[in-house]
Structure formats: C-alpha cells, structure tokens
C-alpha positions in Angstrom: 137.3 -12.4 32.3 133.7 -11.1 31.7 130.7 -12.5 34.2 128.6 -14.9 32.2 124.7 -14.6 33.2 123.4 -17.7 35.2 121.5 -20.3 33.1 119.6 -23.0 34.8 120.3 -26.4 33.7 117.4 -28.9 32.7 114.7 -28.7 29.9 113.3 -25.4 28.3 109.5 -24.8 30.3 106.9 -24.5 27.8 103.3 -22.4 28.7 100.3 -25.2 27.9 97.2 -24.3 28.4 94.5 -26.2 30.5 93.1 -28.8 28.7 89.2 -28.2 27.2 89.4 -24.7 27.7 89.4 -23.9 24.1 86.6 -25.9 23.3 84.6 -24.5 26.2 85.0 -21.1 24.8 84.1 -22.1 21.5 81.0 -23.7 22.6 79.9 -20.7 24.2 80.5 -18.5 21.2 78.5 -20.9 19.2 75.6 -20.9 22.0 75.6 -17.0 21.9 75.6 -16.9 17.9 72.3 -19.2 18.1 70.9 -17.2 20.5 71.4 -14.0 18.4 70.1 -16.1 15.4 67.0 -17.1 17.6 66.4 -13.6 19.0 66.6 -12.4 15.2 64.0 -14.8 14.0 62.0 -14.0 17.0 62.2 -10.3 16.3 61.6 -10.7 12.6 58.5 -13.0 13.3 57.3 -10.2 15.8 58.1 -7.6 13.0 56.0 -9.8 10.6 53.2 -10.3 13.0 53.2 -6.6 13.7 52.7 -5.9 10.0 49.9 -8.5 9.4 48.2 -6.9 12.5 48.7 -3.4 11.4 47.6 -4.0 7.9 44.5 -5.8 9.5 43.7 -2.8 11.9 43.8 -0.7 8.8 42.0 -2.8 6.5 39.4 -3.0 9.7 39.4 0.8 9.9 39.1 1.5 6.4 36.0 -1.4 6.3 34.2 0.7 9.4 34.8 4.2 7.8 32.9 2.8 4.6 30.5 1.1 6.7 29.8 4.2 8.8 29.7 6.2 5.9 27.4 3.9 3.9 25.3 3.8 7.5 25.0 7.5 7.4 24.1 7.6 3.9 21.5 5.4 4.1 20.1 6.1 7.6 21.0 2.6 8.7 22.2 2.1 12.4 22.8 -1.2 14.7 20.9 -1.7 18.0 21.4 -4.1 20.6 19.2 -4.7 23.8 20.5 -7.3 26.4 17.8 -9.6 28.2 16.6 -9.7 30.4 17.6 -6.3 31.9 16.7 -4.3 28.8 20.1 -2.7 28.4 20.1 -0.4 25.3 23.3 -0.2 22.8 23.5 1.9 19.6 25.3 3.2 16.9 25.6 6.9 16.2 22.8 6.5 13.4 19.9 5.1 15.5 20.9 8.2 18.1 20.3 10.8 15.3 17.2 8.8 14.3 15.5 9.6 17.2 17.2 12.8 17.7 19.2 12.3 20.7 22.8 13.2 21.5 25.1 10.6 20.4 26.4 8.6 23.4 23.8 9.8 25.7 22.2 7.1 28.1 19.4 5.2 26.7 16.6 4.2 28.9 14.1 1.8 26.8 10.9 2.8 28.9 11.4 6.3 27.7 12.6 5.6 24.0 9.2 3.2 23.6 6.9 6.4 24.2 8.4 7.4 20.8 5.9 5.0 19.4 2.2 5.7 18.9 0.3 3.6 20.6 -0.6 1.4 17.2 3.0 0.9 16.6 3.9 0.5 19.9 1.2 -2.5 20.4 2.6 -4.2 16.9 6.3 -3.7 18.4 5.5 -5.1 21.9 3.5 -8.0 20.0 6.3 -9.1 17.3 9.1 -8.7 19.9 7.4 -10.7 22.7 6.9 -13.7 20.0 10.4 -13.5 18.7 11.6 -13.7 22.2 9.5 -16.7 23.1 10.1 -18.6 19.7 13.7 -17.7 19.5 13.6 -16.1 16.1 13.2 -12.4 14.7 11.1 -10.0 12.8 10.8 -7.1 10.4 8.7 -4.1 11.4 7.8 -0.8 9.5 6.8 1.4 12.5 6.1 5.4 12.9 8.2 7.2 15.6 7.8 10.9 16.9 11.3 11.9 18.0 12.4 13.5 20.9 12.7 16.8 18.9 9.2 16.1 18.1 9.7 15.3 14.3 7.5 12.4 12.8 9.5 9.5 11.2 9.2 6.1 9.9 11.8 3.4 10.6 12.0 0.0 9.3 13.1 -2.3 12.2 15.2 -5.8 11.9 15.6 -7.9 15.0 17.4 -11.3 15.7 17.2 -12.9 18.9 20.4 -14.4 20.2 20.5 -17.1 22.9 22.9 -19.0 24.9 22.2 -22.7 26.1 18.8 -22.1 24.6 18.2 -18.9 27.1 17.6 -15.5 25.0 20.5 -13.4 26.2 20.1 -10.4 23.5 17.8 -9.1 20.8 19.9 -7.1 18.2 19.4 -6.1 14.4 18.9 -2.6 12.6 16.9 0.6 12.4 16.4 2.6 9.3 15.0 5.9 8.2 12.8 4.9 5.4 10.4 8.1 5.9 11.0 9.1 2.4 10.3 5.8 1.1 7.0 5.9 2.9 6.3 9.1 1.7 6.8 8.1 -2.1 4.9 4.8 -1.4 1.9 6.6 0.0 2.2 8.9 -2.8 2.2 6.2 -5.3 -1.0 4.4 -3.7 -2.7 7.9 -3.7 -1.9 8.1 -7.2 -3.2 4.5 -8.0 -6.3 5.1 -5.9 -7.5 8.8 -6.0 -8.2 11.4 -8.7 -5.4 13.8 -8.1 -7.9 16.7 -9.4 -10.6 16.5 -7.1 -9.0 14.0 -4.2 -12.2 11.7 -4.7 -11.4 7.9 -4.9 -11.0 7.2 -8.9 -12.3 4.9 -11.2 -9.8 2.1 -10.4 -10.9 2.4 -6.7 -14.5 2.3 -7.6 -14.2 -0.7 -9.7 -12.4 -2.4 -7.2 -14.8 -1.5 -4.4 -17.7 -2.5 -6.5 -15.9 -6.2 -7.1 -15.5 -7.0 -3.9 -19.0 -6.4 -2.4 -19.2 -10.3 -1.6 -16.2 -10.1 0.9 -18.0 -8.5 4.0 -18.9 -5.4 2.5 -22.3 -5.6 0.8 -23.3 -2.7 -0.9 -26.9 -0.9 -0.8 -27.3 1.5 -3.8 -25.1 3.1 -6.2 -25.8 6.5 -7.5 -24.8 8.1 -10.8 -24.2 11.8 -10.9 -23.7 13.8 -13.9 -23.2 17.5 -14.0 -25.7 19.3 -16.2 -24.2 22.3 -17.9 -20.7 21.7 -17.4 -19.7 20.7 -21.1 -21.1 24.2 -22.1 -18.8 25.7 -19.3 -15.9 24.0 -20.6 -16.3 25.1 -24.1 -17.0 28.3 -23.1 -14.6 29.4 -20.5 -11.9 26.6 -20.9 -10.3 24.2 -19.2 -9.0 26.0 -16.5 -12.8 27.1 -15.6 -13.8 23.8 -16.1 -11.4 22.2 -13.8 -12.6 24.7 -11.0 -16.2 23.6 -11.5 -15.2 19.9 -11.0 -13.2 20.7 -7.8 -16.1 22.7 -6.3 -18.8 19.9 -7.8 -16.6 16.9 -6.0 -16.4 18.9 -2.7 -19.8 19.6 -2.6 -21.0 15.8 -3.2 -18.6 14.8 -0.6 -20.1 17.2 1.7 -23.6 15.7 0.8 -22.8 12.2 1.4 -21.3 11.9 4.8 -22.8 8.7 5.0 -21.6 7.0 1.7 -19.1 4.1 1.5 -17.3 5.3 -1.4 -17.5 8.8 -3.6 -15.5 8.6 -6.7 -15.0 10.5 -9.9 -15.3 7.8 -12.7 -15.6 10.2 -15.6 -15.0 13.8 -17.1 -17.9 15.1 -15.3 -19.6 11.8 -13.8 -19.3 10.9 -10.2 -20.7 7.5 -8.5 -21.4 7.1 -4.7 -21.8 3.8 -3.2 -24.5 3.3 -0.3 -24.3 0.9 2.3 -27.2 -1.4 3.1 -28.7 0.6 5.9 -30.3 3.1 3.8 -33.7 2.6 2.6 -35.3 3.7 -0.3 -36.3 7.2 1.5 -32.9 8.1 2.8 -31.4 7.2 -0.7 -34.1 9.8 -2.3 -33.5 12.4 0.5 -29.7 12.1 -0.3 -30.5 12.2 -3.9 -32.2 15.6 -3.3 -29.5 16.9 -1.2 -27.0 16.5 -4.3 -29.3 18.0 -6.8 -29.8 20.8 -4.4 -25.9 21.4 -4.0 -25.2 20.8 -7.3 -27.6 23.6 -8.4 -25.9 26.6 -6.4 -23.9 28.9 -8.6 -20.2 28.1 -8.7 -17.6 31.0 -8.6 -14.5 30.2 -10.8 -11.9 32.2 -12.0 -14.1 35.7 -11.7 -17.2 33.9 -13.1 -20.6 32.9 -11.4 -21.3 29.8 -13.1 -24.7 27.7 -13.0 -24.5 24.0 -13.0 -27.0 21.3 -12.0 -26.8 17.4 -11.7 -29.1 14.4 -12.8 -28.7 11.3 -10.5 -29.5 7.6 -11.4 -30.3 5.1 -8.7 -29.8 1.5 -8.4 -30.4 -1.1 -5.6 -28.0 -3.8 -5.0 -29.4 -7.2 -5.7 -28.2 -10.6 -6.3 -26.1 -10.1 -9.3 -22.9 -9.0 -11.0 -21.3 -5.9 -10.1 -21.6 -4.8 -13.6 -25.4 -5.2 -13.7 -25.6 -2.7 -11.0 -23.5 0.2 -12.9 -25.5 -0.5 -15.8 -28.6 -0.3 -13.9 -27.6 2.9 -12.5 -26.6 4.4 -15.8 -30.0 3.4 -17.3 -31.5 5.5 -14.4 -29.3 8.2 -15.1 -30.3 8.5 -18.5 -34.1 8.3 -17.8 -33.2 11.6 -15.4 -31.5 13.2 -18.5 -34.9 12.4 -20.5 -37.1 13.7 -17.8 -35.6 17.3 -18.1 -32.2 17.0 -15.8 -31.8 18.3 -12.3 -33.6 15.7 -11.4 -33.3 11.8 -10.1 -34.4 8.6 -11.2 -34.6 5.0 -10.0 -33.9 1.7 -12.1 -37.1 0.2 -13.3 -36.5 -3.2 -14.6 -39.3 -2.9 -17.1 -37.8 0.4 -18.4 -34.8 -1.2 -19.2 -36.6 -3.9 -21.1 -38.7 -1.3 -23.1 -35.2 0.1 -23.7 -33.7 -3.0 -25.2 -37.1 -3.8 -27.0 -36.8 0.0 -28.9 -33.0 -0.8 -29.8 -34.2 -3.7 -31.4 
C-alpha cells in the first residue's frame, strides 16, 4: 500500500493583510500626485512669469534702443548731479556734447570751466535759485568743449527732494548749435542789410520809434550818394553793388561815434547820433562823410567817382517821423545847393517849401 503524504488536520490557513495598510498606500499615492500637480502648476506659473519678464525685458531693450537712437539723432542726453556732493552721472550723448570719452570720470569743477564767464554766471544763478526754491530751470548756454569746439546747448533741470531736502538735480542737455546758428541768421536777415552789412530799414525804424525808452537821440543824418544812378545805369548792377559796399564801409568807418548806421534805400543811408554831440561835432562828422565818399571807388577794374549829399536834423520833442522828414528836407536842400555838401534842417525853409507847394 503506497505511502500517503501527511496532511495536517484543522482549518485551512488564509493570508490576510494588516488592517489599513492598503488605505495608507493609496493615501501616499494621492499625496504624491497632488505634490506633482502642485509642482507642475508652480513650474507653469514660473514659466509664465519668466515669459512675461522676458517680454518686458525685450520691450525695455527695444524701448532703450529707440531712446538711444532718438537721443543720438536729437543730440539729447540725460544728466544727473547728486547733492550736496556734486557727483555727476551722464548718458553717452552728454559725453559726446563735451567731447569727453564715454564713461570717463567726471569732475564738475572741471566741467564748469567749459562755460564762458557769461554762461557760467547765468547757470550758477539759475541753478542756485532752483535748488533753493525746489523747482527747475531751462537755459541756453554756450560751451567750449574739451576739444576746443564751440557749441550751444539747451539745459533743462529739475530738483528732486527727499523729506524736503534737495538730494539731486537732473535733466537733459541738448546740442542746439544748428538751431542757434539758424536763429542768429534769421535775426541777422531781419535786422541787417545783406549786401552792405549795415542795419536795414526795419532796424532803423525800430530804433527811431523807441527814442523814448531810455535811449535819446541827438541828430539824424540822411546820406544820399551823388552820381550812383549814372554808374549803375552805365556799368550795371554788379559794379553798382560794389560801389554800395564800398560806400557802406566808408560810412561806417567815418561814423565811429554813431548810435546806428543803416541802409534805408537803394543808395540812401541814415546815421543816428546820440545827444552828446553838439552842432560843431555833427558838422565835422558830415564833412568827414562827404570827404570819404568823394574818394574814387575801384570796382571790377573801373575807377569811379561818387559823392554824397547830407541832410541833418536835430532831435527835439516830436514824433520820430518828423525827424526823418526834417532830415529829408535838409537833404533836398543840400542837393539843391550843388551836391557834395550838407545842410541842417531849418523850420522856416520847410515852411517856405510847403507854401510853394500850395
């Protein structure tokens, strides 16, 4: 009879896990999933923030590039000066304006030497007042750069305070040299005769109209060139223009004490004198003008003979236009007397002239 394996008696054994072990495992899995999700969200948020920052940096860099280009094109730079230690900070354009290497150490005591005395005085005055009053200022100032070049710059400034105490002054500096040249040129064209360089009729009339503003006049001389029309008609305008230039130069040279020398017409000039000259001095001046104008003029290879007649009127209480008419009446009398001479205005002669005209 074959052997039979031994089988223990009793109930069968079952493998049963410890109570709650599976639940804890599930809980840890959920926690890890939540942590992973939170980390993923955090990474997404950080990535989004990084993208925003990147866009802002790119936008800022683009804006800075545009500003730098516009600043360079406009020759406009930013400056800052801390207070009270006077430490300067400049952008590149300001270095360029002063012909200094970009980024070099700045010493305000040396920079201020670039300003001529008049500009420096104006700058110190405006700056000191702005700091004292906690406001700002604007100034157009001339400078001589470290390379010896002359420039005009426009300075704008604002004072910044902390707890009521000025801590810095800052603003912009712009090269306005071309603007200044154009402005001066336009003012020159508005006030001076381009051909002769003398004051023009507009400036003469303005001066004549403002005799009551602290600048009294003594006398007016009207000077008319004798023989100019014949020269102009015979030799042409080129020669005539050269004669006018020579006459203007001689007139200006003869009237060193004059308040104003102007060209008021084609071949007519005006000389305004101050009240310090008496009748004898005015007569001597008129003789000097006639003598100077009587010398031959060499123009375009031609030696030409001109002359001058002078009418003189003394300024008195009355309208400025009266003074001009009186000098013109005297000029007519000088021409009637044979030219190349001068005459003073005489009220009785003017009255006779009006009677004859009537």
